[in-house]
N, C-alpha and C positions, 0 to 999 in steps of 0.2 A: 172285658180285660184293659186294663191300662198299661198304653205304653210310653214307649221313650219317642220324647222328638230334638230331637239331636242337630241345629242352627251352626251354618259358617254366623260372622258378624257383617265384614267389611264389607260393603255390596249385598248382603243379604240382610241382615235383622238392622246393620246399619246404612245410610246408602253412598258415605264415603268409602276412600280406603285409607287407612287411618298414618299410613307409611307416608301416604302420596303430603295425608294434611301437617304431618313430621318435618318432609323435605319441604315443604313452602317454609317452614319457619326457620331450618337452616337454608335456606336460600339453592337445592338442590336440584328444586323441582323438575325441570327439564330430566337431567339422569336421572333420577330415579323413578318420573315415567314409565320411561323409555322401557326402562327393566321389568316393569310392573306389568308392561303391558303383553309383556313376553310368555312372562309366569303366566301369565295368568290365561294365556291361549293356548299354556302346553310347549312352547317351545325351548322353553328354561328350568333346568331341574328348578325346585319351589324354594331349596336349599342351599343352592348356588346363589337362589338370586336375592333372596334374603340379608346372606351375608352381604354378598354386595350391598348393599339396599344401605344398609344401616350401618356399615364402615363407612358415609354418605352422613353417615350423622353424626360422626366422630365431633367432640366437644362442646354439640348443642345442651343448653342450658336449664337444669328440670323447670326449671318456668314455664319451655314449650310446652311442654307438658298438660300443663293448665288451661292453655290458651289453643288446645288439641281439645281436648274434650268438651269446650264451649262450644269447638265448630264438628262436634255431630250430632248427625240428627236422626231419629227413631228412621228407620222405614216406615211406610204407610203400614195403620193394620198393626204393627209388629208387636203395643200394649195391649191388646185385644188379644190377640189369638192366644199371646201367652194368659195371659188374666183367664182365656175360657180355659185350655189349658190345663191347668191350673184349677179349675174349680172341678175341673173331669178326676180332676189325683192322676191328671198323668205331669210323667215325668219331663222337663222340659229342661234341655243343657245347652249349654254353647261350647263352640270350639272355634279355636282363629286362628292363624296366621302372625296377626296384629300381639297388638302387648296388652299384658296385666296392668301395666303402671295407668294405660292409656282405660282401659273399661272396662274396669271393677268399680267404679262409684255408680254409671249406669247397667250391673245386673244388678247393685245393691237395689236399687232404683227396681227394677225389673224382680225383681225377691231370686233370683235364681243363682243359685246355691253350688251350679254344677259345672265348672267350668274348664278348661283350657285352653292355656295358651301361651306365644314365647312372653319372657321378661330380657328388659333391657341392661345390659351393665350399667350400673352407674355409681361415680367415684369422682369425689368432694362436689358435688350440684350439677356437674356431664355428663354428659351420654359417652362413652370409648370408643363408643360406634361398633360396641360386641353385643354376642347375644350369653344370654344364664341358660345352660346348662343343654339339653338335647334341645332341638329345635324343632315346632308344631309343623309337620307337612303332612302329606298327602298320606303316611303311612300312619305316621301317629293320631291323622284323623279319626282312623279306624279304628283302632287299637283301641283309643279313649272311646270307641260305640262300644268296643266292646266290653270293658270296662265300665260301663257302665249294666249293663245283663250282666255281669256277673254280680256286679252290686248288689240289686232289686228285684235280683231272678223271674224279670220278665222278660219273653224269649227272644228270639233277633227279630224274630216275624213278625214278632208285634214292636219294629222300630224302624221310625220314619227321621230319613239324615237329609237334611233341606238346604243346597249352599248352589253360588254360578260360579266356582271357576273349575281351573283344571283337578285345581287341590285336595279338591270335595269329589274327587271321581271316585277315589275308597271306601268312601263312606259310604256315600252315596248308591254304589252298587253293590257293599255288604250290609249297609240295612231290609230289610222288613220291604219299606217303600221308601225309594227315594226318589226325589222332587227337586226337578232344577228349578229353578227360581231367576227369570230374567238371566240368565246361563249361555253362557258361550259354549260356540257350535257344541264341543267336546264332552261338555257336559250332558250336551240337551241326547245327544246320540245315549247313550250309557243310563238317562233316566226314567224309570216308571211312569213318573207322570213331569208334565210340564205345564209352567205356570209364568204369561211372555205379560201378564198386568201387575203394577208397579203395586202392589196390596198383599200383606202375605195374609190379612181375612181370607184369601183365594188359595189356602193350604188346607181349610177347613171344610173347604167345595170339593176338593179331592178326594179325601186322606176317608 
């Protein structure tokens, strides 16, 4: 039976937190990093924290997006894991509290067509400091998993969700198998499997 694998992006599929890379371009790294840490540890509501962090990016030129894309690095074993899953006929999707504008080229390279992420509002070549549409938070991540189930006909029991932060908890608890990948304690506490080695090929050993 084929499975659905749903991966978080920041600090899971890739090594970085995209919002922190954008913050560096805007010169607000310290302020954004403090909010990010609180959100990932579950001390602050993700949606609220994202609104606060993105507001600090107001006025940043869209040229920063290309700069950030160059700084993104795939987690060890990510490409191998995805290739292996595709070869088995499994569905691989990603869901991110980060931004479509940043990750789209990477996902195209990995041949991942099913994804959900936030979208930065851009007007006249600059970030406005706002997010378009509904924010992809922990609830939205779990809902996306259920959408994939409905579209594919693959039962929820044959799904695997992989993430590291507090906003991944709902999808990890909803999935047939929830995997905490180099994760925060709050995620480890609710996961079915725990991986502490920073290599996504480890997923193949625990599923």
